[in-house]
VOSENU-659262 format. One record per residue (C-alpha): residue number from 0; residue in one letter; x, y, z. Coordinates in nm, 4 decimals. Example, Ala and Ser with C-alpha at 12.3 -4.5 7.8 and 13.67 -1.06 7.14 Angstrom:
# VOSENU-659262
[node 0,'A',[1.2300,-0.4500,0.7800]],
[node 1,'S',[1.3670,-0.1060,0.7140]],
***
This chain:
# VOSENU-659262
[node 0,'M',[0.0000,0.0000,0.0000]],
[node 1,'N',[0.1406,0.3377,-0.1031]],
[node 2,'N',[0.1163,0.5821,0.1902]],
[node 3,'S',[0.2996,0.8654,0.0159]],
[node 4,'P',[0.1065,1.1952,-0.0122]],
[node 5,'P',[-0.0799,1.2540,-0.3379]],
[node 6,'E',[0.1057,1.4494,-0.6001]],
[node 7,'N',[-0.0049,1.8126,-0.6537]],
[node 8,'D',[-0.1302,1.8382,-1.0083]],
[node 9,'T',[-0.0760,2.2185,-1.0001]],
[node 10,'P',[0.2800,2.2820,-0.8871]],
[node 11,'A',[0.3512,2.6112,-0.7115]],
[node 12,'L',[0.4541,2.8926,-0.9398]],
[node 13,'S',[0.8138,3.0010,-0.9328]],
[node 14,'A',[0.9052,3.3681,-0.8958]],
[node 15,'E',[0.9617,3.3786,-1.2710]],
[node 16,'G',[0.6246,3.2119,-1.3237]],
[node 17,'V',[0.4502,3.4789,-1.1176]],
[node 18,'I',[0.6157,3.7482,-1.3286]],
[node 19,'Q',[0.4951,3.5830,-1.6492]],
[node 20,'L',[0.1475,3.5397,-1.5005]],
[node 21,'S',[0.1402,3.9094,-1.4095]],
[node 22,'K',[0.2408,4.0065,-1.7639]],
[node 23,'K',[-0.0274,3.7806,-1.9106]],
[node 24,'A',[-0.2893,3.9303,-1.6781]],
[node 25,'R',[-0.1868,4.2801,-1.7798]],
[node 26,'R',[-0.2238,4.1882,-2.1494]],
[node 27,'C',[-0.5736,4.0528,-2.0803]],
[node 28,'F',[-0.6613,4.3724,-1.8946]],
[node 29,'R',[-0.5479,4.5895,-2.1864]],
[node 30,'Q',[-0.7585,4.3758,-2.4186]],
[node 31,'Q',[-1.0561,4.4390,-2.1839]],
[node 32,'E',[-1.0716,4.0707,-2.0829]],
[node 33,'Y',[-1.1232,4.1793,-1.7243]],
[node 34,'A',[-1.2642,3.8566,-1.5811]],
[node 35,'R',[-0.9717,3.6563,-1.7229]],
[node 36,'A',[-0.7227,3.9127,-1.5927]],
[node 37,'R',[-0.8813,3.8953,-1.2482]],
[node 38,'E',[-0.8481,3.5160,-1.2375]],
[node 39,'L',[-0.4812,3.5350,-1.3346]],
[node 40,'Y',[-0.4134,3.7954,-1.0660]],
[node 41,'R',[-0.5902,3.5730,-0.8122]],
[node 42,'Q',[-0.3638,3.2814,-0.9022]],
[node 43,'G',[-0.0557,3.4990,-0.8621]],
[node 44,'L',[-0.1697,3.6355,-0.5253]],
[node 45,'E',[-0.2082,3.2819,-0.3899]],
[node 46,'V',[0.1686,3.2528,-0.4299]],
[node 47,'E',[0.2726,3.6112,-0.3510]],
[node 48,'P',[-0.0107,3.7761,-0.1530]],
[node 49,'G',[0.1845,4.0961,-0.0969]],
[node 50,'N',[0.3035,4.1472,-0.4551]],
[node 51,'P',[0.2286,4.5171,-0.5302]],
[node 52,'Y',[0.1894,4.4663,-0.9042]],
[node 53,'L',[-0.0570,4.1834,-0.8561]],
[node 54,'L',[-0.2505,4.3764,-0.5904]],
[node 55,'S',[-0.2858,4.6890,-0.8033]],
[node 56,'G',[-0.3815,4.4788,-1.1037]],
[node 57,'M',[-0.6370,4.2868,-0.8991]],
[node 58,'G',[-0.7851,4.6153,-0.7739]],
[node 59,'D',[-0.8180,4.7480,-1.1282]],
[node 60,'A',[-0.9681,4.4208,-1.2594]],
[node 61,'C',[-1.2189,4.3993,-0.9728]],
[node 62,'R',[-1.3219,4.7589,-1.0338]],
[node 63,'E',[-1.3775,4.6961,-1.4047]],
[node 64,'T',[-1.5882,4.3859,-1.3354]],
[node 65,'G',[-1.8052,4.5726,-1.0841]],
[node 66,'D',[-1.6618,4.4116,-0.7694]],
[node 67,'L',[-1.5988,4.7399,-0.5892]],
[node 68,'A',[-1.5578,4.5727,-0.2503]],
[node 69,'G',[-1.2901,4.3416,-0.3915]],
[node 70,'A',[-1.1145,4.6355,-0.5533]],
[node 71,'E',[-1.1139,4.8301,-0.2275]],
[node 72,'R',[-0.9673,4.5327,-0.0366]],
[node 73,'A',[-0.6824,4.5021,-0.2867]],
[node 74,'Y',[-0.6003,4.8740,-0.2797]],
[node 75,'Q',[-0.6197,4.8891,0.1008]],
[node 76,'V',[-0.3730,4.6004,0.1414]],
[node 77,'L',[-0.1407,4.7769,-0.0982]],
[node 78,'L',[-0.1690,5.1103,0.0861]],
[node 79,'E',[-0.1080,4.9410,0.4210]],
[node 80,'Q',[0.2205,4.8136,0.2764]],
[node 81,'D',[0.3032,5.1413,0.1058]],
[node 82,'P',[0.0911,5.4517,0.1825]],
[node 83,'D',[0.2463,5.6310,-0.1156]],
[node 84,'N',[0.1808,5.3635,-0.3760]],
[node 85,'L',[0.0785,5.5570,-0.6851]],
[node 86,'F',[-0.1232,5.2745,-0.8412]],
[node 87,'A',[-0.3309,5.2278,-0.5279]],
[node 88,'L',[-0.3890,5.6005,-0.4743]],
[node 89,'R',[-0.5054,5.6465,-0.8306]],
[node 90,'G',[-0.7081,5.3265,-0.8168]],
[node 91,'Q',[-0.8797,5.4217,-0.4905]],
[node 92,'G',[-0.9702,5.7558,-0.6429]],
[node 93,'D',[-1.1212,5.5829,-0.9461]],
[node 94,'L',[-1.3015,5.3419,-0.7134]],
[node 95,'F',[-1.4645,5.6163,-0.5073]],
[node 96,'K',[-1.5618,5.7969,-0.8266]],
[node 97,'A',[-1.7372,5.4775,-0.9432]],
[node 98,'K',[-1.9198,5.4683,-0.6075]],
[node 99,'G',[-2.0292,5.8293,-0.6510]],
[node 100,'E',[-1.8213,5.9462,-0.3532]],
[node 101,'I',[-1.6584,6.2342,-0.5351]],
[node 102,'A',[-1.5010,6.4138,-0.2400]],
[node 103,'E',[-1.3281,6.0898,-0.1297]],
[node 104,'A',[-1.2063,6.0358,-0.4858]],
[node 105,'I',[-1.0533,6.3837,-0.4915]],
[node 106,'S',[-0.8706,6.3196,-0.1633]],
[node 107,'F',[-0.6932,6.0113,-0.3017]],
[node 108,'W',[-0.6111,6.1733,-0.6362]],
[node 109,'S',[-0.4748,6.4791,-0.4524]],
[node 110,'R',[-0.2414,6.2551,-0.2514]],
[node 111,'Y',[-0.1285,6.1056,-0.5827]],
[node 112,'L',[-0.0577,6.4512,-0.7316]],
[node 113,'K',[0.1615,6.5488,-0.4380]],
[node 114,'L',[0.3882,6.2608,-0.5394]],
[node 115,'R',[0.3535,6.3068,-0.9169]],
[node 116,'P',[0.2410,6.6681,-0.9672]],
[node 117,'A',[0.2497,6.6860,-1.3485]],
[node 118,'D',[0.0312,6.3847,-1.4264]],
[node 119,'V',[-0.2265,6.5476,-1.6552]],
[node 120,'H',[-0.4514,6.2403,-1.6490]],
[node 121,'V',[-0.5044,6.2619,-1.2733]],
[node 122,'M',[-0.5217,6.6412,-1.2876]],
[node 123,'T',[-0.8060,6.6015,-1.5377]],
[node 124,'R',[-0.9791,6.3542,-1.3050]],
[node 125,'I',[-0.9697,6.6067,-1.0204]],
[node 126,'A',[-1.0811,6.8943,-1.2437]],
[node 127,'D',[-1.3772,6.6913,-1.3739]],
[node 128,'A',[-1.4696,6.5934,-1.0176]],
[node 129,'C',[-1.4515,6.9534,-0.8944]],
[node 130,'K',[-1.6750,7.0557,-1.1845]],
[node 131,'K',[-1.9245,6.7857,-1.0874]],
[node 132,'L',[-1.9322,6.9299,-0.7359]],
[node 133,'E',[-1.9784,7.2778,-0.8904]],
[node 134,'H',[-1.6437,7.3927,-0.7536]],
[node 135,'Y',[-1.5926,7.5781,-1.0780]],
[node 136,'T',[-1.2987,7.7995,-0.9785]],
[node 137,'Q',[-1.0864,7.5031,-0.8655]],
[node 138,'A',[-1.1833,7.3065,-1.1749]],
[node 139,'E',[-1.0937,7.5898,-1.4104]],
[node 140,'D',[-0.7594,7.6453,-1.2378]],
[node 141,'L',[-0.6710,7.2782,-1.2917]],
[node 142,'Y',[-0.7782,7.2771,-1.6561]],
[node 143,'Q',[-0.5650,7.5855,-1.7154]],
[node 144,'Q',[-0.2676,7.4200,-1.5432]],
[node 145,'I',[-0.3021,7.1226,-1.7766]],
[node 146,'L',[-0.3243,7.3495,-2.0815]],
[node 147,'R',[-0.0050,7.5244,-1.9744]],
[node 148,'I',[0.1604,7.1818,-1.9938]],
[node 149,'D',[-0.0106,7.0890,-2.3218]],
[node 150,'A',[-0.2115,7.3670,-2.4886]],
[node 151,'M',[-0.4056,7.1193,-2.7020]],
[node 152,'D',[-0.4874,6.8515,-2.4447]],
[node 153,'R',[-0.8250,6.7306,-2.5740]],
[node 154,'F',[-0.9613,6.6187,-2.2372]],
[node 155,'A',[-0.8727,6.9437,-2.0632]],
[node 156,'L',[-1.0148,7.1479,-2.3515]],
[node 157,'T',[-1.3358,6.9444,-2.3457]],
[node 158,'G',[-1.3714,6.9787,-1.9687]],
[node 159,'L',[-1.2996,7.3509,-1.9757]],
[node 160,'A',[-1.5374,7.4119,-2.2684]],
[node 161,'D',[-1.8158,7.2311,-2.0834]],
[node 162,'L',[-1.7445,7.4344,-1.7673]],
[node 163,'L',[-1.7578,7.7623,-1.9612]],
[node 164,'H',[-2.0805,7.6466,-2.1257]],
[node 165,'R',[-2.2373,7.5582,-1.7886]],
[node 166,'T',[-2.1429,7.8904,-1.6342]],
[node 167,'G',[-2.2846,8.0984,-1.9195]],
[node 168,'R',[-1.9530,8.2175,-2.0644]],
[node 169,'D',[-2.0722,8.1405,-2.4145]],
[node 170,'H',[-1.8121,8.3269,-2.6219]],
[node 171,'E',[-1.5242,8.1665,-2.4295]],
[node 172,'A',[-1.6907,7.8253,-2.4608]],
[node 173,'I',[-1.7212,7.8678,-2.8384]],
[node 174,'A',[-1.3502,7.9497,-2.8681]],
[node 175,'C',[-1.2599,7.6467,-2.6574]],
[node 176,'Y',[-1.4825,7.4106,-2.8565]],
[node 177,'E',[-1.3347,7.5449,-3.1805]],
[node 178,'K',[-0.9886,7.4429,-3.0568]],
[node 179,'I',[-1.1187,7.0906,-3.0003]],
[node 180,'L',[-1.2518,7.0824,-3.3566]],
[node 181,'T',[-0.9036,7.1652,-3.4905]],
[node 182,'L',[-0.7930,6.8340,-3.3383]],
[node 183,'R',[-1.0798,6.6441,-3.4949]],
[node 184,'H',[-1.3255,6.8226,-3.7192]],
[node 185,'D',[-1.5897,6.5471,-3.7411]],
[node 186,'M',[-1.7049,6.5415,-3.3768]],
[node 187,'L',[-2.0795,6.5604,-3.4354]],
[node 188,'H',[-2.1899,6.6438,-3.0808]],
[node 189,'I',[-1.9324,6.9241,-3.0557]],
[node 190,'L',[-2.0483,7.0724,-3.3864]],
[node 191,'T',[-2.4095,7.0842,-3.2662]],
[node 192,'I',[-2.3088,7.2297,-2.9271]],
[node 193,'V',[-2.1066,7.5079,-3.0911]],
[node 194,'G',[-2.3886,7.5749,-3.3350]],
[node 195,'K',[-2.6335,7.6124,-3.0472]],
[node 196,'L',[-2.3962,7.8430,-2.8586]],
[node 197,'C',[-2.3441,8.0624,-3.1666]],
[node 198,'W',[-2.7215,8.0820,-3.2073]],
[node 199,'R',[-2.7539,8.1796,-2.8404]],
[node 200,'V',[-2.5157,8.4739,-2.8887]],
[node 201,'S',[-2.7122,8.5723,-3.2041]],
[node 202,'D',[-2.4345,8.4844,-3.4483]],
[node 203,'F',[-2.6771,8.3081,-3.6797]],
[node 204,'D',[-2.4494,8.2860,-3.9834]],
[node 205,'K',[-2.1793,8.1135,-3.7818]],
[node 206,'A',[-2.4347,7.8890,-3.6115]],
[node 207,'S',[-2.5683,7.7850,-3.9523]],
[node 208,'R',[-2.2187,7.6896,-4.0679]],
[node 209,'F',[-2.1692,7.4566,-3.7723]],
[node 210,'F',[-2.5118,7.2967,-3.8114]],
[node 211,'L',[-2.4456,7.2437,-4.1844]],
[node 212,'K',[-2.1097,7.0800,-4.1026]],
[node 213,'A',[-2.2930,6.8468,-3.8643]],
[node 214,'L',[-2.5437,6.7636,-4.1382]],
[node 215,'D',[-2.2596,6.6801,-4.3773]],
[node 216,'I',[-2.1724,6.4012,-4.1315]],
[node 217,'D',[-2.5283,6.2994,-4.0423]],
[node 218,'P',[-2.7897,6.4438,-4.2832]],
[node 219,'D',[-3.0785,6.3404,-4.0567]],
[node 220,'N',[-2.9369,6.4612,-3.7262]],
[node 221,'P',[-3.2382,6.6113,-3.5433]],
[node 222,'Y',[-3.0321,6.8470,-3.3245]],
[node 223,'A',[-2.8558,7.0006,-3.6224]],
[node 224,'L',[-3.1808,7.0253,-3.8231]],
[node 225,'Y',[-3.3624,7.1866,-3.5321]],
[node 226,'G',[-3.0807,7.4359,-3.4775]],
[node 227,'L',[-3.0520,7.5198,-3.8466]],
[node 228,'G',[-3.4276,7.5761,-3.8642]],
[node 229,'N',[-3.4013,7.8147,-3.5685]],
[node 230,'C',[-3.1352,8.0122,-3.7561]],
[node 231,'Y',[-3.3592,8.0448,-4.0607]],
[node 232,'R',[-3.6463,8.1494,-3.8338]],
[node 233,'W',[-3.4472,8.4286,-3.6738]],
[node 234,'Q',[-3.3362,8.5392,-4.0193]],
[node 235,'R',[-3.7089,8.5495,-4.1099]],
[node 236,'D',[-3.6659,8.2851,-4.3787]],
[node 237,'Y',[-3.9741,8.0971,-4.2607]],
[node 238,'A',[-4.0042,7.8795,-4.5720]],
[node 239,'K',[-3.6548,7.7363,-4.5169]],
[node 240,'A',[-3.7230,7.6974,-4.1462]],
[node 241,'V',[-4.0360,7.4904,-4.2167]],
[node 242,'E',[-3.8573,7.2811,-4.4802]],
[node 243,'T',[-3.5719,7.2086,-4.2382]],
[node 244,'W',[-3.7909,7.1221,-3.9403]],
[node 245,'Q',[-4.0136,6.8976,-4.1499]],
[node 246,'R',[-3.7067,6.6865,-4.2296]],
[node 247,'I',[-3.6935,6.5984,-3.8591]],
[node 248,'L',[-4.0483,6.4628,-3.8736]],
[node 249,'Q',[-3.9520,6.2186,-4.1494]],
[node 250,'H',[-3.7538,6.0118,-3.8971]],
[node 251,'N',[-3.8469,6.1357,-3.5474]],
[node 252,'E',[-4.1428,6.2195,-3.3296]],
[node 253,'G',[-4.1997,6.5932,-3.3112]],
[node 254,'T',[-4.1351,6.7685,-2.9805]],
[node 255,'I',[-4.3524,7.0378,-2.8261]],
[node 256,'A',[-4.0878,7.3012,-2.9051]],
[node 257,'L',[-4.0675,7.1874,-3.2682]],
[node 258,'Y',[-4.4431,7.2002,-3.3289]],
[node 259,'S',[-4.4693,7.5394,-3.1556]],
[node 260,'R',[-4.2052,7.6801,-3.3876]],
[node 261,'L',[-4.3688,7.5200,-3.6890]],
[node 262,'G',[-4.6983,7.6810,-3.5916]],
[node 263,'D',[-4.5320,8.0220,-3.5666]],
[node 264,'A',[-4.3511,7.9797,-3.8996]],
[node 265,'F',[-4.6656,7.8629,-4.0815]],
[node 266,'T',[-4.8501,8.1662,-3.9415]],
[node 267,'H',[-4.5852,8.3994,-4.0832]],
[node 268,'L',[-4.6199,8.2248,-4.4181]],
[node 269,'G',[-4.9958,8.2714,-4.4113]],
[node 270,'D',[-5.0645,7.8978,-4.4013]],
[node 271,'L',[-5.3082,7.9210,-4.1114]],
[node 272,'S',[-5.4487,7.5715,-4.1569]],
[node 273,'S',[-5.1040,7.4108,-4.1142]],
[node 274,'A',[-5.0288,7.6486,-3.8278]],
[node 275,'K',[-5.3437,7.5490,-3.6420]],
[node 276,'Q',[-5.2629,7.1813,-3.6963]],
[node 277,'A',[-4.9110,7.2319,-3.5547]],
[node 278,'Y',[-5.0416,7.4125,-3.2457]],
[node 279,'R',[-5.2979,7.1389,-3.1917]],
[node 280,'Q',[-5.0202,6.8785,-3.2072]],
[node 281,'V',[-4.8747,7.0558,-2.9032]],
[node 282,'L',[-5.1918,7.1283,-2.7091]],
[node 283,'D',[-5.3275,6.7758,-2.7551]],
[node 284,'Q',[-5.0317,6.6653,-2.5396]],
[node 285,'G',[-5.1072,6.9221,-2.2682]],
[node 286,'Y',[-5.0872,7.2924,-2.1959]],
[node 287,'D',[-4.8050,7.4959,-2.3494]],
[node 288,'R',[-4.7979,7.8744,-2.3145]],
[node 289,'F',[-4.6271,7.9487,-2.6458]],
[node 290,'A',[-4.8604,7.7243,-2.8428]],
[node 291,'Q',[-5.1651,7.8651,-2.6624]],
[node 292,'I',[-5.0646,8.2244,-2.7383]],
[node 293,'G',[-4.9862,8.1266,-3.0963]],
[node 294,'L',[-5.3294,7.9683,-3.1372]],
[node 295,'I',[-5.5054,8.2774,-2.9958]],
[node 296,'K',[-5.3144,8.4979,-3.2370]],
[node 297,'L',[-5.4014,8.2673,-3.5262]],
[node 298,'L',[-5.7738,8.2664,-3.4415]],
[node 299,'C',[-5.7690,8.6463,-3.4340]],
[node 300,'D',[-5.6037,8.6493,-3.7769]],
[node 301,'Q',[-5.8910,8.4319,-3.8977]],
[node 302,'G',[-6.1439,8.6671,-3.7374]],
[node 303,'D',[-6.2662,8.3926,-3.5052]],
[node 304,'F',[-6.2708,8.6166,-3.1983]],
[node 305,'G',[-6.5179,8.4038,-3.0040]],
[node 306,'R',[-6.2859,8.1025,-3.0175]],
[node 307,'A',[-5.9894,8.3277,-2.9462]],
[node 308,'I',[-6.1553,8.4442,-2.6232]],
[node 309,'E',[-6.2258,8.0812,-2.5260]],
[node 310,'E',[-5.8584,7.9987,-2.5775]],
[node 311,'L',[-5.7614,8.3111,-2.3793]],
[node 312,'N',[-5.9662,8.1811,-2.0871]],
[node 313,'T',[-5.7728,7.8533,-2.1111]],
[node 314,'L',[-5.4467,8.0489,-2.1095]],
[node 315,'L',[-5.5490,8.2531,-1.8046]],
[node 316,'G',[-5.6452,7.9366,-1.6196]],
[node 317,'Y',[-5.2815,7.8261,-1.6250]],
[node 318,'E',[-5.0942,8.1545,-1.5851]],
[node 319,'D',[-5.0414,8.3583,-1.2673]],
[node 320,'D',[-5.0000,8.6981,-1.4339]],
[node 321,'P',[-5.2724,8.7567,-1.6975]],
[node 322,'W',[-5.1303,9.0928,-1.8003]],
[node 323,'Q',[-4.7937,8.9436,-1.8793]],
[node 324,'Q',[-4.9674,8.7083,-2.1239]],
[node 325,'L',[-5.1787,8.9854,-2.2802]],
[node 326,'D',[-4.8699,9.2058,-2.3189]],
[node 327,'E',[-4.6879,8.9182,-2.4876]],
[node 328,'L',[-4.9857,8.8678,-2.7172]],
[node 329,'S',[-4.9925,9.2396,-2.8043]],
[node 330,'R',[-4.6196,9.2428,-2.8795]],
[node 331,'R',[-4.6590,8.9482,-3.1147]],
[node 332,'F',[-4.9430,9.1174,-3.3020]],
[node 333,'V',[-4.7638,9.4506,-3.3350]],
[node 334,'R',[-4.4326,9.2875,-3.4282]],
[node 335,'T',[-4.5955,9.0978,-3.7141]],
[node 336,'G',[-4.7958,9.3929,-3.8467]],
[node 337,'R',[-5.1323,9.2771,-3.7116]],
[node 338,'R',[-5.2174,9.5685,-3.4838]],
[node 339,'Q',[-5.5751,9.5913,-3.6166]],
[node 340,'A',[-5.6435,9.2252,-3.5331]],
[node 341,'M',[-5.5354,9.2898,-3.1747]],
[node 342,'I',[-5.7610,9.5966,-3.1573]],
[node 343,'E',[-6.0557,9.3865,-3.2734]],
[node 344,'F',[-5.9689,9.1192,-3.0207]],
[node 345,'Y',[-5.9733,9.3682,-2.7319]],
[node 346,'R',[-6.3056,9.5086,-2.8499]],
[node 347,'H',[-6.4601,9.1613,-2.8577]],
[node 348,'L',[-6.3067,9.0856,-2.5204]],
[node 349,'L',[-6.4805,9.3875,-2.3657]],
[node 350,'D',[-6.8114,9.2999,-2.5308]],
[node 351,'A',[-6.7898,8.9353,-2.4181]],
[node 352,'S',[-6.7420,9.0160,-2.0491]],
[node 353,'V',[-6.3800,9.0376,-1.9425]],
[node 354,'P',[-6.2572,8.7501,-1.7178]],
[node 355,'N',[-6.2529,8.8355,-1.3466]],
[node 356,'C',[-5.8728,8.8355,-1.3337]],
[node 357,'I',[-5.8535,9.1248,-1.5828]],
[node 358,'D',[-5.9411,9.4868,-1.5062]],
[node 359,'P',[-6.1655,9.6124,-1.7944]],
[node 360,'E',[-6.0447,9.9697,-1.7443]],
[node 361,'R',[-5.6918,9.8537,-1.8084]],
[node 362,'I',[-5.8103,9.6815,-2.1269]],
[node 363,'R',[-5.9700,10.0092,-2.2411]],
[node 364,'R',[-5.6488,10.2021,-2.1751]],
[node 365,'H',[-5.4534,9.9400,-2.3640]],
[node 366,'L',[-5.7000,9.9596,-2.6501]],
[node 367,'E',[-5.6730,10.3374,-2.6677]],
[node 368,'K',[-5.2950,10.3073,-2.6825]],
[node 369,'L',[-5.3188,10.0597,-2.9722]],
[node 370,'E',[-5.5663,10.2803,-3.1583]],
[node 371,'S',[-5.3612,10.5985,-3.1184]],
***
């Protein structure tokens, strides 16, 4: 009878074997085979549980596979051995970011930067995190530090452009986004963002150019079509605006904002039937102030003052300040050369018994002003 111990089918790895295993795991990680990398790191740690390369790799692999607790254990062991381990500090920061604990993430990344102060990747992480916390001054300072190291760092430019956009510094944001587009001119979402910003600062020609560039890449892009239509609208080219917006409806459901603008554009073109249909597309989904005002104005243009007053009552049922809405209505009529229609509307309103929330004397004074 053989009493010798059974042979181990899996002999212990040699030091050289652990090194090769670590290299293989790292290759798997780079190829995004995270589960396989994690298993290889586990095998290595059974032999060398304190190996810093295996521990940092295991932390990264656990994080990528969603095992945040496992990642934290690996990084903590590594930091207990070496509180200044760069891989663990960066990894812990990434881990806390994944957990949504942004302030904790910043603390670990800041410790990392004290040891390696010019690492633009970690500087960008901190800047992005500060921006998320709305610490905009600190975020901007970091982005600018990165850009002093590399003036065309795409991640810093993107982060800074977004920060400027968020904080209403539209002209600076446009300039920053334009730098990004010199690095890669076919970034569709950037083209539409810059187009929208140019439209917001009333540079409609420039906005149109960016939207058209976006449409060269994606001819059916709804954001670019919507923005381009807005440019035509503000340039009073209502026919082009309608043509552009209708292209959206060939492939997408219309939004409330789109149908409201279509209604306004059709009204300017004198196509009151299409305008009414567009406003109804909005109001069938629920109340919308712009569509409601547009419909009232349209009914007055058609001479249907009774219906216009009914729609006014609907408007006043939703709005806190009735005079603000009537003033807006008056401005729209006067701006589009329909002063007489507004005069007739006020006359009918007085004859039909003014709603309780409106002072009839104020209506009369307003009417006299329009008639003068």
